[in-house]
Structures are given as C-alpha cells and as structure tokens.
C-alpha positions, 0 to 999 in steps of 0.5 A: 446215546447215538446209533454209532455207539450201539453199533460199536457195542454190537460189533464187539459182542459179535467179534468177542462173544461172552468176552466183554463184561461192560462197555462205558460210553462217555463224552458227547456221544451219550447226548445223541450227538456226532463226534470226531471219535468214540469215547469208549472204555471196555471192561473185560475179565482178567482171564481174557487179557489175550484179546486186548490187542484184538479189541484195540485193532477192531476199535481202530478198524471201526473208526476207519470204516466210519471215517472217525478220527483215530485219537492216539495221543493217549495210546489205546493200550492205556485207555481203551481196555481195563480188566476187572482187576484193574478197575478194582485196583484203581478204586482201592489204590487211587493215584492221588494219595502218596505218603499220606498226602494228596497229590494231583500232578498236572498232566504232562503231554509226554509219551512217558506220562501218557503211557504211565500207570498213573495216567491210565488210573486217572483216566478211569477215574474221570470216565467213572465220574463224568456223565456216561452210559454203561452197557452190560454189567453195571459198574455203579458200585465203583462209580459211587466209590470213585466219586467219594474219592474224587470229592475227598481228593479235591477237598483235601488238596485245596483245603476246602473246610466248609465242603462248599458244593460250588467250590468243590465243583470249581476245583474239579475243573481247575487247579487254582494253584497252577492254573491247569484246567480241563484235560491238563488237570483232572479231565473235567471240561465245561462244554456241556450243561448236562455234564455240569448238572451231573457233576453237581448232583453227584457232588451233592450226593457225596456231601449228603451221604 
C-alpha cells in the first residue's frame, strides 16, 4: 500500500478521532503504485452519521492538496462512506435477488442510477470481493459472505452447472448475454495479474467450502 493511503487514513483519524471503524483501500493503490485518485471506502458506526458530510469534504480536500483527480461520476455520498448497518444490510439483502430470481442489471451511467441504492450496494460488493487492504476493524466475515453470494449469483445467472472455476471467473468479468464488461457490468477489471490471482483463489475457496 502506498504512503498516500496511509496519510489519508492518518488524516481521517486525526480529524475524526474514535469515529472511523474501518477504511478499505482498493484499486491500484494497494500495489504501492500511484494513481489518479484514491479508491477508498470508510465504514463508520451508525451513531456517527452526522460526520458523513465532513468525511466527504475532508476527502475532497485531501485529493486537492495532493493534486489528485476528484472522481464524482458516482457521487461521493453513494460510494465513500457506509455505516456498519449499511454493510450488514448489503450482505443480508444483496441487490441481485428479485422475486426469487437472480438479476444482474448492466450499469447505466445516468445520474439516477449512479446515485441509487442498488449502485451503492453493488459497489460495496465489488469493494469487498476485489483485492484490498482494510485498516482498522476487520470486515473479513463480510468479505467471505460477499464472495459466496457473488459466486452463487454468477452461477445461477449464467446457469453454470459444473461449477467451473474458469467459467465463473470469466463471468465475473463479462456478461456473455449483453456483452457488458468491467465497470459496466460487475466492476471487475482485467488490469492486474494480482487482481485475477486474488479472484481465482477466492472463487476456489468458495467452491471447496
């Protein structure tokens, strides 16, 4: 993990002492590389919801002070901060099960969709199931559950009967029905060998469980 991420975590703890439950760092930053912006997710307790706006402001200020890109395609309100209850609710009520069926909607880059509850839940699933580093309280229990759900979703949606590791991995990347892939599908990108190795290992763990 690069020093910028550590500085960001230190900044949050200094500004919000005893308020930050966990910070999840994901994306290229965890490979000690520089990137145009920080891919981070902050978990707080529900009693501290009044600081969400301040965390967003401090995060934007941090980006500006380090000449980082401020990516607001998905609003910060819908991607940066999750309460602990939102984390639990996302795992207990995944956005992929509707009326007894598995549904994976392609991402629509409209303001309405990117600001929706579905988008926020889907992003958290992606964060929990891609290679990442958690600073603070561990969320490993929810990471494991999230991966089991994603394997189940992909297998049921694409009718993968033989539970093929290679086919499941391929279907994490691309919707073979619509052609949508990467950020327009489930958010998994083929841009790092380390990421693919991580996904493959986690899929294998689920299949062997």
